[in-house]
Structure formats: structure tokens, C-alpha cells
N, C-alpha and C positions, 0 to 999 in steps of 0.2 A: 631307816632311811628319809631323806626331807626332799620330799616333793612340790614343786610350786607348780600351780597352772594358770596360764595366760588366759581368760574366756571365762567369764559365768553362763554362758547359756549352757545347750542341754549337753553338750559335750564332755564341758570341764566340771560340771557339778556331778553329772553321772559317775565321771572318772575321781572324781573326787570319793564317793563314796561307795564305787568297787575298790579300790585301791587300800582304803579303809579296812572294807571288810575282807580282801584278802592278804592284808598285811595291818593287823591291829595296832601292832608298835610302831607305825610308819606315822610321819608328821606330815601334815598336805595340807597348804594352805590354796587358795583361790582367787584370785584379783580378777576383779571385772569393774569396768571404767562406768556401769550406770549403777542406778540405785534400784534395790529391788524388786519394786514396783514398776518399772522403766523397761520395757521391750519395743521391738520396732517388729511389726507383721501385725498378723491375725489370727488365724490359725493354724495349725500343723497339720499335716494330712500324712496319710498310713494306709498302706495296702492292708487287705483287711486280715493276713495272715503275718505284717508285717513285725509287730511284735512276739510270736510265739517264742522268739528266741530267748527273751528274759523269763520265761513261765520254767523251765529245767533247774535254772540256776537264781532266779531273782521271783522266789513266787512272793514276797513281802512286796514290794513296785509292784510290780504289773496289775494287780487289781486296783490299785490303787490309783493309775492309769487308765485300766480301762471303763473304771467307773463312770469316768467324765467322759467317753465317748462320745460320738454320734455316729451312727455306722449307718450304711446303707447298699446294695447291692446292684445296682446298676449306676450306668454313665449315661447321659443324655447329650449327643449331641443336634445343636440347632446350629443346619447351615441355610443359610440365605430363605429363611423363614420355616425350611420344613423340618421335624423334628424326627430323630433317628435312635432306638431304646438299643445300649447293648447290654445287655444282659448277663449276670454272673460272674460279673469284675466288682468286686468289692472292697469299699476303701473304708476310712474310720477319721474323724480329727475330730482336734482338742483345741481349745484356746490354747495358744501360746505360753500365754503368761500364768494360766493353771498348770500346764506342763514344769513349769521350770519353779513354782510353789513347791508342788510336789517333790521333784529331786534336790531343791535347797533342803525341804525338813529332810529327806533321806541322808543328805549328804552332814547334816550337823549331828543327825539322830546317831552317827559312827563318831562324831568327833573332830572333821574335818574342819579346819577356817575359814570362813567365807569373808572377803573383805572386798565390800560394794564402795563405788563411788572413788577409785582410786584409780586412774590412767597409769600406767607403767609407760615410760617414754624410752626405757634404756634397760635394757636385757641384764647388766649390770647390778640392777638392783636385785635380780635373782640368782646371782651367782653362786650363793653359797648351797645352794641349793646342790643335790643327788643326782635330782630327775628334772629336767623342766619340759610341761606340756605344753605345744601349740594349740589352743582350743580357743583359739582367739578369730576365727573365722574369714573370709575371703581377704579382709587386710588386715591378715596376719604379721605383728610384726616378729615374731618367734622366724617365722617363715623370709620375711623381707630382710633378716638380719643376717641373713645365711642364702640367700636366694641361689649364687653361683655354686655352693655345696650341696646345697638340696638339689639343683638342678631344675630348678623352677621353669613350668612354660604355661602362660596367659594366653589365651586365644579369646577376642571378646567376640559374640555373634553378632549379626547383624540387626535385629529386631532390636526396639524399644519397648521396655516394659516397667507397670508400675503398680505396687501393689495398694490396692483400697479394701476398705470394708466396705459392709452392704448391712443395714438392719433390717433382715429378712432374711429367715431360714430358705433354702433349696432342697429339694427333695432328693436330688440325685448329684453327683459329681456331673457339673454342666459343662460344656463347652458350648461357646454361642460364637459363631463365624458371621461376620457381615461384610456385607461390599459398600462403602461408600462412593460418595460422589468424588471425594478424594483419595480412595482406596479400599484396602483392606483391613480390617480389625479383628481382633478376636477377646473372649475373657473366657477365664477360665476360673469357675464360681463355685462353689460349697460350704454347706453350711458347718460349723465348728462348735456350735449352743444352740438351742433348742429357738433363739431369736435372732443369732449373729452369722452372718457368712462373711469368708474372702472372696474378693473380686479381683484378681488379678487380669488388668489391662492390656495387652499387645498388640503393636504396631509392625509392620516394616517399615526401613529407612524411607522408601520414596513414600507413605503413612505420614507416618512422624514429621516430615518436612513438609509436607501440602498442607496438614493441618494446623502446622505452626506449634505445638507441644510445645519446641523448646524455648519460645518464647512466653511462654504464659505462668501463672503461676499456680503452686500448687492446686487453690482455690479454684483456679478460671480449668486447669485439668478435670478435675474431681465434677464441676458442673459441665463440662463439656459430654463428658463421658457417663455421666448422668441421662444426658439428653438422648446420647447415641441408644442406650438403654433401658431405656425407660420401659420400654414392654417388658422385660426381662425383670426390673426393679418394682414395676405392676405399686408403684405410688412411694416403695421405700427409698430410704438418702445415701448415698456413698460416703465412707467416714474416711479421712485421711491419717496419715502416720508415717511422717517421714514419705510421704506416697512421692517419689522423686522418678523419675524417669532415667532408665540407666539400660545398661547393654548386657547380656548375661555374660560371665568372665567363666570360660571352662579351663580350670585350674588343674595342673599334675606335675609330680614332684618325680625325680629318677630315683631319688635317694628319698627315705621317709624319715631318716634323722642323719643327726651332725652332733658328731660326739654326744652329750648329755643329753638334749633336744630332740624331742620328737613332735611332728605332725598327728593330727586327727582331725576327724570332721571336717568341714570346708577349707580350713588352713591346710588341708592334703589333697585334698580334692572335691572338684563339687559336681553334684548330679542334677542336670536341670530340672527346675520344679514340675513339670509335664510328666515325670515317673512317681511323684512325690516320693523318694528314699533318701533325702537327704540327713533327716536326722537319723531312721532307722541307722543309715549308715555309721553316723555320728556314734550312735550308742552304742554297736555293735564293735567299733573301732577299739573302744575302752573297756569295753567288757573282755574284748582280744588283748588287749596292754594289760590290764590287771591279770589275766592268767599267766602271763609270759613273764611278768613280776615275780608272781609266788611262786615260781618255778625255778627262777634264778632271782633270791631275792637279794644274795649277797654279790652280785655281778648286773650291772645295767647294761652295759654292751650286750653281754648276752641274751639278756632281757628284749631287748630291743630288736634284733637279730632274728631270733624267735617269735617277735609280733610281728613282725612284717613279711619273714618266709610262710606263716600261718595266715595270715591275714590277704597278704595282697594277690594273689590269684582271685578271691571271692571278689576284693574290691574291682579288679580289672575287668573281669566280667560284665558288673553292672554298671562302671563308668561306660564301659564303651555302648550299651544298651542306655545309658541317659544320651550318651552323645548323638547316637542315632538318631533319639526322638526330638533330640535340640536342633538338630539338623534339618528335620521334619518341619518343625516348628517354623525354621529360618526362612522354609517356602512354601510357608500353608495360603501366601496367596495366589502361586501358580496351582496348587493344589487343588483351589476351590473353582479353578475352571471345570473339575468333572464335577459327574449326575452325584447328586446328593448323596444315595446308594454307594457308589464307588468311591467316594472321598472316606464315607465312615469305612468303608471296608480296610482301604489304605491306611486312614488313622491308625485304627486298632494292630495294624501291621508295622507298624512303625520302628519300633524298638528291635525289631527282628526277635523277639522273644516268644511269640505265638504262633506256631504251623497252623494248618489246616484241622489238622486231625482235634489238636487240643481247643483251639476254636469252636468246631463242630460239638465239642465234649461239654464245652463253659459256656456258651452263648447261643443254644439251640434256638433260642427263639428271632434274636438277631441273625443268626444263618439262614433261617427259613425265609426269614421276609427279605433278604439278599437275594437269594435263590429266586424266590418271588418274582422282586423286580427285572433281574437279569434275564426268567421266560418270556417276561411280558416285553422286554424291551426290543 
């Protein structure tokens, strides 16, 4: 089987590795437009149990990733000067470039071919493949070439956001919400190495316009955000890497495959950054796809049907939770009118995945603090 994969991010690299493991006779090639040392963004965050699916079937890759993880067990909300800790909500993070290096080496170790610095402009270049995998992200060429057939739907959220790095670590996954004269602003920040953090800044449309971000250069935006969050940065600096303001695209597809072409990861569907599941979903996608191909090695269509049938119910459930979380963030300025403790309770329940009983077992200190506040109010 000849497999060609468009996109050398986590999804594409892991697909190459897993398919070669499942089908050693397959010919697998990954095409990536950037060189091997270029990536956009900073850290990749996972929930504390997000990588457990690797343990049962990929015992060699899992320790390579976990050896480089930063770990913490609480979320800290900073709401208009108050700090509230939500205990028992564990996360881990790793530098995106480090994750790519691990997955690249795994793919090469099993004989996959990686072609970097090569921009595929026309899918005709891949036409001799038995299977074409679109692991090429939000702006997927594979998806755009067949949008009508895939049944693609894209909705842009109203908020604007920009990814920065910060030259200091934070003890927890921290959410800082502030009210400025120009409107509401928040930052999602977490460490991904002992000395560096991701620092994502988000504003609603009104604040974006009043601040004038649209007219700022990348460096002017960095400097402005550095000033707004000077207390949190505590002398550290923000770092840019294509840190442009954008609106989050909620992407879905009615069909996952068209002929011998299939989508995975962000090309298939996006999961809002606020739930930290995008990379996990991508890795799980390609693991399921590799299983389906191994089950139907002589019939790509049967394999793709099996992949979608097994994977879609899981993806739909997580995507729905991500959309609920995204919707909450799109209205975070309204939520900020709540008292800080009420805001925190509203925040932790935003995706609809945590009921009162589960929250009490998971975060007893937070629930006790909330009850104490409510009784005193």
C-alpha cells in the first residue's frame, strides 16, 4: 500500500509511524512545507490522562514523550485581582518542537520517508497513492480540494486571540481575566519547559477594536500585552512566533473521506484550545486509522469506513464539549460581571462534562471554598 500524508505536524508524523508499524510492507511518505526545525506556537498541553491511550499499544513512544513533560495538578483563576485555585484538574505540557522531534524520529525509525520544505500545491502530485491522508491542519489543502464532498462547515468565533511565549514558568495552568478601560481581556498561560511558558491572549471583538490591535504590528501587540500583564509576567518578556491575531475556526465535516482521501486532526475538526485536547484527538485519530488499515489491508474503502464508524462517536462527544467551552469564552466578558467565586464555578462547568458529584470528588478544596463563600454571602 502506498500512503502519502500531507502535513508533518503531530498527526502526520504519528500516522506515518503507526501505519508503518501496522503495515510494515507499506510505502509511507510525509510532505511538510516547513523545514524540520520550524514550528508555529510554543507548548502543547494535554490533560493529565490524555496520553494514556498510548500506553497499551505504544509503550516505546509514551516514555519518550512523558520524559519531557511539565506536570501540575491545579488550575489557577485570576479574576480582576482575586486568585482562586481549582484543585485536582491535572495537566501536562511539552514544547511543540520537542514533540515533533520525538515523533519524527519514531517515523524514521520504522522506515517512513519524510520530505520537508516541500509545499504541495496540487493534489495531483499525490495521485499515485493508494491512500492520501490530510493531516495538514486548519487550512488543509486536502479538505479544501473537496469541500463540497466532505460537507465542510466552518464557523468563526467572535473573539480574537494571539499566541505568545513567556520567558518564565508558571506553577499552574493559569487563566487571568482583566477589565481594562477598553474592555475585557484574558490570558491562558502555562509552562512547557522549566523556563518557558505559552501565553495566549484573548479579547472580545469590542476590546480588539477599541485597543486598536488590528492596526498594530506583531511587536506592538507584544509590547501592549506585556504591559497589560506585567504583574503576571513579573519581569519576564513575551516572545513572538507568528503571533498574529485571528478568530478561532470551528471546523466540522459531514463525511471524513472522499474516495481514497481522508482527514485527521485539525483538518477534520477543530477542538477549541481552552480544553487542551486538539493534539490528543489528532494522535488518537491516526491510531484508529492505522488499526482500521491493518484490519482491511487490501481494501482502503473498507478501512476508511471502519475508521469513521469507530472514531466518530468519540470525536463528536469531545468536539461538542470543546464547542461549549469555546462558546463560554466567546462570552467571557459577560461572565466577568459575576462575583469571582461564582465566575469560577461557572468556568469549571462550561463544557458540561463535570457534574456536581464529580466536581466534589475531584476538587474538594475548591468546592469547600465555594461553599464557604456562598454561606458568607
